[in-house]
N, C-alpha and C positions, 0 to 999 in steps of 0.2 A: 745175842744183840739186838738192841732196839734203836730205830734211827726214827728220826721226825724230818720230814722234807715238808719245808716252809718257803712259800712265795711270799714276796715283798717283806721279808725278815729283817730289813735295814732300819725300819723304824716303826713308831706306831703299836700296833695290835701285833703284828707280825714278830717285831722285835722283843717285845714283853713276853709273849709265849716262846720264844726261843730259850730267853734266860730261864723262865720258869722250867722246861722242859729239860734243859742242861742242869739245873739244880737237881731233879730228879734220876740224874744220870742216864740219861738218854742222847745218843749222840744226835747232833744237829747240822742238817746240811740246808743252809741258805741260799736263797735264789733271789736274786735282786741286780739293779744294774749297778748299783755301790754296794759296798760292803761295809758292814757297820763293826768297826774293829773292836768295839767294846765286848761283842761276843766271844771274840779269839779268847779276850784275856779273861771273861767269865769262864769259858769252857776249861781253859788252861788252870784255873784256881780249883776249879771242881773236877779236875783229872778227867773229864767228859771228852769224848772226839766231836771234832767240828770240823766243817769245810764249808767254803764258798764257793757258789758257782754265778759269774756274771752272766744276765740274761735279759732280753728284751722281749718281754712276753708279748708284745706287738708284733713279733715276728714269728711266723709258723715255723719257719727253717729252725729258729735258734731254739724254740721250744722243744721240737721234735729232736734237734742233735744231742740239747744238755741233758735233756730227760731220758735219752734212751743211754747214754752215759753214766747217769747217774744211777739208774737202776741196774744196770749191768754191773756197777760197782757193789753196789749194797746188799744186791740179792743174794751174792757169795755167802753172807755170814749172816744174815739178819733171820732173827725168829718171828719180829714182829715192824711193820713201817706205819709210822702215823704220817698222812699228808694233810697239810693244812693249806688250801687254794685260798689264800687269803689278799693275795695282792688286786688291787681293784682302782679305777678311776671315776671321777663323777663327770668329768666334762664329756661332751657340751652342755652347759648349762643355758639351755636357750629352747624358746619357744619354736613348737614346727613352723616352718617356712623361713626360718634365720638360723638352722643349723648348718655348723660347718662339716663338710663331706668327710675330710680327712679326720676329723674328731670323733666323728661317729663310727668310722672304719676301725679306729683304736679302741674305741670303747666296748665295741663287741668283740674285737680279738682280745681283749685283756680281760673282760670281766665274764666273757661267757667261752670262746672259741679255746684260749688256752687252758681254762679249765677240765673242759671236756678231753682236750687233747691229753692231757697228764693223766687225768683218770683211767681214759682207756689203754694209756700206754704202761701204766703201772698194773693194771688189773690184768692187762695182757701178760706181760711178763711173768707176773705172780702166779699164773695159771699152772705153770710148769714146775711150780715149787709147793712147798708147804705153808711160804711165808702167809702171815695174817695181815691184813692190808685195812687201815682204819683212815678213810678220806673224810676231813670236815671241809666242807665248802663254804665260806665266808659270804654271808647274803646281806640280806637288809630288810628292814620294814617296808621299803619303798618297793619291794617286791609285792605288795599285796594291795597296794591302792596307789592310784594318779596324784603324782607331784607336779604342781605347775613348773615347767622349766627342765623338766628332769626325765624326759619322756624316753630317752634311750637307756638312762641308768635303769629306771623302773622297769623296763622291757627287760633287760639282760638279767637284771636279778630274779626276775620273775620266772625267766626262762632256766636259768640255773637251779632254782627252785625244782622246776619241773623235771629237769636233768636229773638232778640226786634222787626224787620219789620215783622215778622210773628204773633207776640203776638200782636202786635199793629193792625194789621190787624182782627185777631181773637178779639181783644176787641171792635172794631169799628162794626162787625158784630152783637155782641153780644147786640149792643147799651148800653155798659158799660159807667160809669162815670168815670171809671179809665183809667189813660194813662201811657205807656210805651215807653221811648225814650233813645237813645243811644248819649253819648256826648262825643267828642273828645277833649281832653284838649292840644294838640300839644306839644312842648319839655318845660318842666318846671325843676326848681333847685331843684330835689328831690334825696334822696337815689337811686333811681334805675337810674338816670342817672351817679351816681358814680360807680355805678355796672356796666354800660355798659362800663365808660371809663376805667375800671380795666380790662377788656378783653384783648385778643390779637388781632393783624392784621390777624393770620391765620385762628380764629374764627371768627371775625368780620371785615368784608373788611372798613366798613366805620369809623372806629377806629377814625382816624385823625380828620373825619369832627365833629364828636361827642364833640371830645376835644376841637375842636374850638370853638362850640358853647358855653361852659364854659366859655373860655379864652376870647370871646370877648363880651360875657355879652349878650347872644342870648336867653338865658334862662329865660324865666318868670318865676316870683316869683307864688307860691301855692294861695298866698292870692289872686293876680290880677285874676286867672284862677278860684277859687273859686269864686270870686265875679261875674263872668259873669254865672256861673252854678246856683249860686244861685238867681240871677236876672232873670235868664229864668224859672227856675221853679217855682218863686213866682209871675212874673209879667207876662207871656205871657200866649198866647192861645195856649197849645203844640199841635202837629200834632202826633198824634199817630203812632209808628213806625221809627218815623223820627231819623237821624241820624246828630245832631247838633255838629258843629266844632267852634269851640272857636276862631278861625280867624273871623267867619263870625258875632260874637257877641260882639267882643271888637270894 
């Protein structure tokens, strides 16, 4: 049995990837604070397994409890497990010196700490089995350059890239059959883009540029980007620790 465990599967890239994986006959486990009921319908029509777990990824306790339960359940009959750490937050969009401490803490927890804990737990549990784990950590081009007003987002995405590269190195050294990669999806037409466009020029100097992306139709659909990610995961010989960019895949 093949499973896909997807965080942030209620909307955007996560929901699009979940739908496409269900169509491939892969059972999907959705993790989000709110369930996307359309996924349940898609799964029923495809005759594919589906379940949803409510989880606040900003809570370390919830992450540990929920993912311990998920891994204990699916490792019993899994042959391969795909993990897509997709959930992320952009806030705070603000310059250093004006940052909201609670938003900083939540950003670090959701974008960095939660994916690390999830990877660690699943890889640890899978060691005792022959199950192949394939992990994709969703990153951003912001990991590779400073962007005005995005100091925390840039930092957490840069950190998840380095974690991915290091964990990939370790899996190779251990001669594991599991893989871990990062996936940079580019600019998509999602709720995160709407949040970015609602910020101020004082907090985010590139505001006009991002508004123009929407107005000019430059934003890719989540379905297009998800197609590239799913094709990568299902059809490629993945390189451990590599950061894959959607522009190189489409």
